[in-house]
Each structure stands twice: as structure tokens, then as C-alpha cells.
C-alpha positions in Angstrom: 0.4 46.6 10.1 -1.4 44.5 7.5 1.0 41.6 7.9 0.6 41.6 11.6 -3.2 41.6 11.3 -3.0 38.6 8.9 -1.0 36.7 11.5 -3.4 37.6 14.2 -6.4 36.5 12.1 -4.7 33.1 11.5 -4.0 32.6 15.1 -7.5 33.7 16.1 -9.0 31.2 13.6 -7.4 28.2 15.3 -8.1 29.6 18.8 -11.8 30.0 18.0 -11.8 26.6 16.5 -10.4 25.0 19.6 -12.7 26.9 21.9 -15.8 26.0 19.8 -14.9 22.3 19.8 -14.2 22.3 23.6 -17.6 23.8 24.3 -19.2 21.3 22.0 -17.6 18.1 23.3 -16.0 18.8 26.7 -18.5 21.3 28.2 -21.4 19.5 26.4 -22.8 22.9 25.1 -23.1 22.3 21.4 -25.1 25.5 20.8 -22.4 27.7 22.4 -19.8 25.9 20.4 -21.7 26.5 17.2 -21.9 30.2 18.0 -18.2 30.4 18.5 -17.5 28.6 15.2 -19.8 31.0 13.4 -17.5 33.8 14.5 -14.8 32.6 12.2 -15.9 34.5 9.1 -15.8 37.8 11.1 -12.0 37.6 11.1 -12.0 38.0 7.3 -14.4 40.8 7.5 -12.2 42.6 10.0 -9.1 42.1 7.8 -11.0 43.4 4.8 -12.2 46.5 6.5 -8.7 47.3 8.0 -7.1 46.9 4.5 -9.7 49.2 2.9 -9.1 51.8 5.7 -5.4 51.6 5.2 -5.7 52.3 1.5 -8.2 55.1 2.1 -5.7 56.8 4.5 -3.3 57.1 1.6 -1.2 54.0 2.0 0.6 53.0 -1.1 -0.7 49.6 -2.4 2.0 46.9 -2.2 2.3 43.1 -1.7 0.8 43.3 1.8 -2.6 44.4 0.6 -2.5 41.7 -2.1 -1.6 39.1 0.5 -4.6 40.2 2.6 -6.9 39.7 -0.4 -5.5 36.2 -1.1 -5.8 35.2 2.6 -9.4 36.3 2.7 -10.2 34.4 -0.5 -8.6 31.1 0.6 -10.1 31.3 4.1 -13.6 31.9 2.6 -13.4 28.7 0.5 -11.3 26.4 2.8 -12.4 27.6 6.2 -15.6 25.4 6.4 -13.6 22.4 5.1 -11.0 22.8 7.9 -13.7 23.2 10.5 -15.5 20.1 9.4 -12.2 18.1 9.4 -11.2 19.3 12.9 -14.7 18.6 14.2 -14.6 15.0 12.9 -11.2 14.2 14.5 -12.2 15.9 17.8 -15.3 13.7 18.0 -13.3 10.6 17.3 -10.5 11.4 19.8 -13.1 12.2 22.6 -15.1 9.1 21.9 -18.1 10.9 20.5 -18.0 9.5 17.0 -16.3 7.3 14.5 -13.0 7.9 12.9 -13.4 10.2 9.9 -12.9 8.6 6.5 -9.8 9.5 4.7 -10.0 11.2 1.3 -10.1 8.6 -1.4 -6.8 7.8 -3.0 -7.6 5.8 -6.1 -10.1 5.5 -8.9 -13.0 7.7 -9.8 -13.7 8.7 -6.1 -10.2 10.2 -6.0 -10.8 12.1 -9.2 -14.1 13.6 -7.8 -12.2 14.6 -4.7 -9.5 16.4 -6.8 -12.2 18.2 -8.7 -13.7 19.4 -5.4 -10.4 20.7 -4.2 -9.9 22.3 -7.6 -13.2 24.1 -7.2 -12.1 25.4 -3.8 -8.8 26.6 -5.2 -10.4 28.3 -8.2 -13.1 29.9 -6.0 -10.4 31.3 -3.7 -8.5 32.7 -6.7 -11.7 34.3 -8.0 -12.5 35.9 -4.7 -9.0 37.2 -4.3 -8.9 38.6 -7.8 -12.3 40.3 -7.3 -11.1 41.9 -4.1 -7.9 43.0 -5.8 -9.9 44.5 -8.6 -12.1 46.3 -6.2 -8.9 47.8 -4.6 -7.7 48.8 -8.0 -10.9 50.6 -8.7 -10.9 52.2 -5.3 -7.4 53.8 -5.6 -8.1 54.8 -9.2 -4.4 55.1 -10.0 -2.8 52.9 -12.6 0.7 53.7 -11.5 0.0 52.4 -7.9 -2.0 49.4 -9.0 1.0 47.4 -10.4 1.5 45.3 -7.2 -2.2 44.4 -7.1 -2.1 43.4 -10.8 0.8 41.0 -10.0 -1.3 39.3 -7.4 -4.1 38.9 -9.9 -1.7 37.2 -12.3 -0.6 34.8 -9.5 -4.2 33.9 -8.8 -4.6 33.0 -12.4 -1.6 30.7 -12.2 -3.0 29.0 -9.1 -6.3 28.5 -10.8 -4.6 27.1 -13.9 -2.4 24.7 -12.0 -5.4 23.4 -10.0 -7.4 22.8 -13.2 -4.5 20.9 -14.8 -4.2 18.7 -11.8 -7.9 17.8 -11.8 -7.9 17.2 -15.6 -4.8 15.0 -15.3 -6.5 12.8 -12.7 -9.5 12.6 -15.0 -7.5 11.4 -18.0 -5.1 9.2 -16.0 -6.9 8.2 -12.8 -4.7 7.0 -10.0 -4.7 3.3 -9.8 -4.1 1.3 -6.6 -0.6 0.0 -6.0 -0.2 -3.7 -6.8 2.9 -4.3 -4.6 1.1 -6.5 -2.2 -0.6 -8.5 -5.0 2.7 -9.0 -6.8 4.4 -10.1 -3.5 1.5 -12.6 -2.8 1.7 -14.0 -6.3 5.5 -14.4 -6.1 5.3 -16.2 -2.8 2.5 -18.5 -4.2 4.6 -19.4 -7.2 7.5 -20.6 -5.0 5.4 -22.7 -2.7 6.2 -26.5 -3.0 3.6 -28.4 -4.9 1.8 -31.6 -3.7 4.8 -34.0 -4.0 5.6 -37.3 -2.4 5.1 -37.8 1.3 7.7 -37.2 4.0 10.9 -39.1 3.8 10.8 -39.5 0.1 13.9 -37.3 -0.4 15.9 -39.2 2.1 15.1 -42.6 0.5 16.0 -41.2 -2.9 19.3 -39.9 -1.6 20.1 -43.3 0.0 19.3 -45.1 -3.3 21.7 -42.8 -5.2 24.6 -43.5 -2.9 24.1 -47.2 -2.8 23.5 -47.6 -6.5 21.0 -49.9 -8.3 19.7 -52.9 -6.3 21.8 -56.0 -6.7 19.8 -59.2 -7.5 20.3 -62.1 -5.1 20.8 -65.7 -5.8 17.9 -68.0 -4.9 18.7 -71.3 -3.2 18.3 -74.4 -5.4 18.4 -74.6 -9.2 18.3 -71.6 -11.4 15.3 -70.9 -13.4 15.2 -72.3 -16.9 16.8 -70.1 -19.6 18.8 -68.1 -17.1 22.2 -68.5 -15.5 22.8 -68.2 -11.8 24.8 -65.3 -10.4 28.3 -66.2 -9.3 28.6 -66.6 -5.6 30.7 -63.9 -3.8 33.4 -64.9 -1.4 35.8 -63.2 0.9 38.8 -64.0 -1.3 38.6 -60.7 -3.0 36.7 -58.8 -5.6 36.3 -60.6 -9.0 37.0 -64.0 -7.6 34.4 -66.8 -7.2 34.4 -69.9 -5.1 35.0 -73.3 -6.9 31.9 -75.0 -8.2 30.6 -77.8 -6.0 28.6 -80.8 -7.2 25.0 -80.1 -7.0 23.2 -82.3 -4.5 20.2 -84.3 -5.8 16.8 -83.0 -5.0 15.1 -84.2 -1.9 12.6 -86.2 -3.9 15.3 -88.6 -5.3 17.1 -89.2 -1.9 16.8 -92.3 0.1 14.6 -92.1 3.2 17.6 -93.0 5.4 19.6 -90.1 4.0 21.6 -92.0 1.4 21.3 -91.3 -2.3 18.9 -93.3 -4.3 20.8 -95.6 -6.8 18.0 -95.4 -9.4 18.2 -91.6 -9.3 22.0 -91.8 -9.9 21.6 -94.1 -12.9 19.0 -91.7 -14.3 21.5 -88.9 -14.1 24.2 -90.9 -15.8 
């Protein structure tokens, strides 16, 4: 009977929550919706009274009565939090408000959030332990109170774990993940720097294939102190054409095209 009543109370909690939100946002009757939502704590009162009557009628205390006390404790501390969460999301989905902010995930804000959740968990454990102690005093039989004592020990474990979690986030606060920052830095490191303009790579590749530039022979006499490059011919590689007699400069030639005899004597 107690387990069935616990399930009924849980289902009724969500039904009342849905009806209250529908009256508030769909029917546009916020006062009626608030009245329905205020009926939520009555479910815990009903469960508490039924559990007390069951024990008074001579029922042997067992895990079901302990579970009822734990359910009442956690609903008392987390019920308002769940109602506010559902109200914010309903307002956002129906276009009546902004999207609720998510709980902080990093830094000191996340640590404060964890301490708030720790406070709710410890408060639930304290309420459940107090109800269990009241049941132990009510039955006034140490031999029958063993199952209720076990639930009290479990509530102590829940409170201790919640406290350790909050303390751990205080000593080692959660830091934001730097995966995106590392990826951005890695991509920036592999970006090409400001090098030569377009086509520079193609020109360098052509120069490597063709080898160093070959100097060309200028027409006329070679400069002083240097030897002219041998002329290339089609006879084959490594062979040069026979040397020909250099023609006199144009300044020593006869106007009619014949060589000037005085220039010839000077050369001799």
C-alpha cells in the first residue's frame, strides 16, 4: 500500500504541474495556475499521514516506510526547484519568455551551483532522517526499528557524498575545455606566411630544371681582361667553329666599303 501511494504521489505531482502551467499560459489564468501549483506540498502531507496511520494500525516497520520518509524529504527540498525549472521552459516554448539559462558549468559560478545542490541534498537527508526518527519514537520498539535505522544511515551517506562533491569543486574548480582554442592555435600555426607573390613557385621550379643562366656572347670585341665564350655550332657538343679573321671596325673602313690601307698598316 505504501509503495503504491508513493507512485501515485509522484504521478500526481507531474499532473498537477502540467495542469498549473496550462492554466497559467494556455488558459491565461495565472492565479488559478498558482493555486494548483500550491497543492503540490499536500501530496507529501497525505503520504506522511497514511504512513503514520499504517504504523499505528500495527504494521511492522520495513523499507517501504523508510522509502516514504526519503520521498517526502527530497520532494520538500527539490519540489520548488523542479516547478521553477518547468515553469521557465514552458514560458519559453509557448513564447511567453526567454529561454532559461543553463546551470553554470565552469568556474566559481559552477562551484556555487554545486553548493546549492549540496544544500538541497543535505536538507532532504535531514528531513528524511528526522521523519524516520519520529517513526522510531512512535513505535517505541528497538527490535522493529532496525529497517528505519538503516535508512537513516543511508541518508548520512547521501549527505556525505554531496558534501564531498561540493568540496572537491571548491578545491579543484572545473575549468572550461580548451579543445577549441587548441584547434584554432594549431590551424593558425600551419597557415602560410606572407611569402612571394603568385607564380613564384612556378618560376623557381623552371629555374631548377633549366639550370643556371648561361652567359651570351656579345657582338663585337670582348671586353678588356676577359676572353670571349666559344661559339656553339651544330657540329656537336664540345666542338667549336674555326676562328675567322676579325673584321676591322667600322671607323677604319673606307667609305666605299673597301678597307682603309692606313688602318691595315697600323695593324701590321
